[in-house]
N, C-alpha and C positions, 0 to 999 in steps of 0.2 A: 675645376681647375681654376676657373676664373676667379673664385673667391681665393687662390693664395697669394695671386697678382693684385688683389685691390687695393694694399696699402701702400704701392707702388706706382701705378697707373690709373691714369683718369677713366670713368666709365666709358668714355669717346675711344680712348686708347684699347681699353677691351674688347671695344664691338666691332673695332676695325680690323682686328687680327682672330678674334673668333669665331665673328658669325655665325653664333648659333643656329638662327632660324635656317641658314643654307649648308648647315654639314649634317651630312648622314650620319650617324654614330658608327654603325659596322664599316662603312670605306673609313672612316678615319681612324679608327683602330686598326685595320689591318695595314693602311699605310704605316702609322707609328710604328708597328711590329716590324716594320722591311727595314727601319733604320737603327743605326746605334746610338744609344742614347747615353751621353755620359754626363753624372750628375755631381757636381763639388758641394763639398759638405764643410762647414764649417762650426767645429765643436758640436758636430750631431746634428746640426740644423742644416739643412738643404739651403745653398746659398745661390744655385743657378745651375742650368743644364744647356746641353748642347745637343743638336742629332748632325749624324752624319750619314750621309748615304754611299753609296760604294763609289759614287763618283765625286765624292769628296764637299 
């Protein structure tokens, strides 16, 4: 995922929210699956996304 945003964010910004050294991939995947993810596309290309939990 960090490769897809590399054109739009600095390495420092990516490291601040991605924290790959601190993330357990299985826990992260489980947490991601519990959210409703909405993807915005323009001309068939992903333009952005947002996660919405049950509490908003």
